[in-house]
N, C-alpha and C positions, 0 to 999 in steps of 0.2 A: 442351649445357652439362653439366658434371659438378656434382653436388650437393656441398654442404659435407661431409656425412657420408661420401660416397664418397671425396672427396679426403683427408679425415682418415684414413680407413681405409688409403688408399694410403701416406700418410706413415708411419703406424704400421708397416705391413708392411715398407716399405723400411728403416726404422730397425732393426727386428728382424732383417731379413736381413743388414744391415750388421754388427750386433753378432755375430750367429751366425757370419758369415763370418770375422770377426776371431778369434773363439775357435777356429775351424777352423784358421786359419793358425798361431796360437800353439801349438796342439796339435802341428802338424807340427814346429815349432821345438823344443818340449820333448822330443818323441820323438827327434829328431836329437841333442839335447843328451845325453839318457840313453844314446844309442848311441855317444857319443864325438865327435860333430861339434858344435862350438861356433860355427859360422858365423853362425847366427841370433842367438845371444846377443851375439856381437861386433858384429853389425850393428844392435843395439838393437831387435830384433824380438820379444823375449820379453816383450811388454807389451800391455796392452789399450788403450793410448793410440791413438785413431783416427788421429792424424797419422802414425803409423808404418806403417799398413796400408792406408788407403783409397786406392783407385784411382778417379780421376774418372769414367772410362768404366764400369768394371766394378762399382763400388760405389755409384754415384749414377745416372748416365744410363741404364744398362741396366735396373736394377730398376724405375725409374720408367716407362720405356718399356714394359716387360713388363706392369706393372700397368695402365697406361692402355689397352693393347691387349687386356687380358683374358687374356694368356698367363700361364703359371706364372712367378712372380716368381723370377728367377735373378740372382745377383750373385756377384762374386768380388773378393776383396781382392788386394793385391799379393802374389804368391807369396813365402813365406819362403825365403830362400836357404839352400841346404845343399850340402855337398861330399861326394859319395859316397865319395871317396878317404879321407876322415877318419873314416868309420864303422868301427867295430871289425870288423864282419862285413858288408861292403858289400852283398852280394846279399840276405841276409836282412834286414838293417837297413833297406835302402831300401824294402822291402815294409812293414815295421813303421811307418816314418815316413809312408808314403803312407796307410796305413789309420788312423793316428791322427786324421786330419782327420774322415773320416766317423764314426769312433767318438765323437769329441767332439760331433758333432751328434746322434747317437743318445742320448748321455748327457744332452744338453740337453733333448731331447724327453721323456725319462723324468723329468727334474727338473721340467720344465714341467707334466707330468701330475700329479706329486706336489704341486706348488704349487697347481694347480687344485683338487685334492681338498681340500687344507687350506683354501683360500679358501672353497669351498662348505661345508665342515664348520663353519668358524668364523664365516663371514659371514652365513649364514642367520639372520635375525632380529636381527642386530646391525648390519648395514650397510644403508644405503638401497638399494633395489632397483636404481636407476640405477648406483650405484657398484659393486654386486655384478656386474651384467651387463657393465659396462665392463671389470672385472678379468677376468671369464670370457672375454670376446672377446679381450683382450690375450693371455691365457695359451694359449687354444686356437690363436690365430694363431702364437704362439711355438712351440708343439709342432709344428704342421703345417709351418711354415717350415723347422724343423730336420730334419724327416723328408725334405722335398723336397731340401734340401742334401745330406743323407746319401746318399740313393739316386741323386741326379743325379751326384754325384762318384764313385759306384761304377760308372758306365758305363765299359766297357773301351775308351775312346778317348782318346788323348793330347790335351791334357795332364792329363786328369782322373785322379783317384787310382786308379780302377779299372784304368787302363792299366798301372799298376805290377804288378798281379797277373799280367797277361799277360806283362809284361816279365820277371818272375821266372823264367818257364819258357823264355825265349828263349836260344838259344846266343849266345856272345860276338859273333860277326859281326852277327847280327840286332840285338843290343842296341846296337851302335855305329851302325847304320843308323837305329834308332829315335831316338837322340839327335840325329842330323842332321835328321830330319824334324820333330822336336817344335816347332821355332820356327814352323812353318806350321800347326800342329794346331788352335789356337784359332779361326783364320779358317775352316778346314774344318768344325770342329764347329758353329760358329754357322750356317754355310751349310746343313749337313745338318739341324739341328734347328729352324731358324726360317725359312729362305728356301724350301727345297724343299717343306716341308709346305704353305706357302701356294700354291705352284705346282701341287702334286699333289693337294691337298685331303685329305691324310692327315697325321695328327698322331702320329707314333710316340712322341714325348716324352710327350705327354699320356696315351697308352695305357700307356706304361711306368710313369709316375708314379702313375696310378690303381691299377695292379696292385701297386705297391710301397709308396710313401708313403701312398697312400690307404688301402690295406688295413692298414698298420701303424698309421695314425691311428685307424681304426675299432677295431682290437684294443685299443689303449691306452684309448680312451674306454669300450669295453665292460668292460675290466678295472676301470676307475675306477668305473663304475656299479655293478659287482658289489660293490666294497668299500664304497661309500657306501650 
């Protein structure tokens, strides 16, 4: 049986992941808008209204299952639609649109760290210890969740944003083939990251996230401690 505190922590983590994933998708849409493609705006996706973004499987069931299984909490919102043909400089702008998502998560992690610092500086001695510790847990989770989303999405495998970096360097024929295969990519990605590790007893995703998100989190907390 799971304790109440453990289940509460899962709920908080999932809510933070859902919010961070929505910001991620809106960032894609805004980047596309700035590059000349208004597909996302026309579809009503340049909003933080959860109803416009949440996917029952990717935004709710998957992160809850990951948390209950002790795996890194991963989630995705409904991808923001965009039309590369409407971009002013399609090849360059498609890369910028892709990187806007991870960049938004990195920005949220930095913002969360700043809010954590402000909470510690202003809350010591003025807030009840329980309230202060609760706020610290919330903000540290928010920072780490966004770092995980940032670096997870930078994995160079379709349909993740990192694949667009590889796509940028492909010749036209290979790019067309990529678009044809992309519809199957999420299934293959989940197979590689969650099914095979269980069979082979090797967790490449965990190793990668420890080396990227984990190290970035440690660096942010070290910088914060130095300032305080």
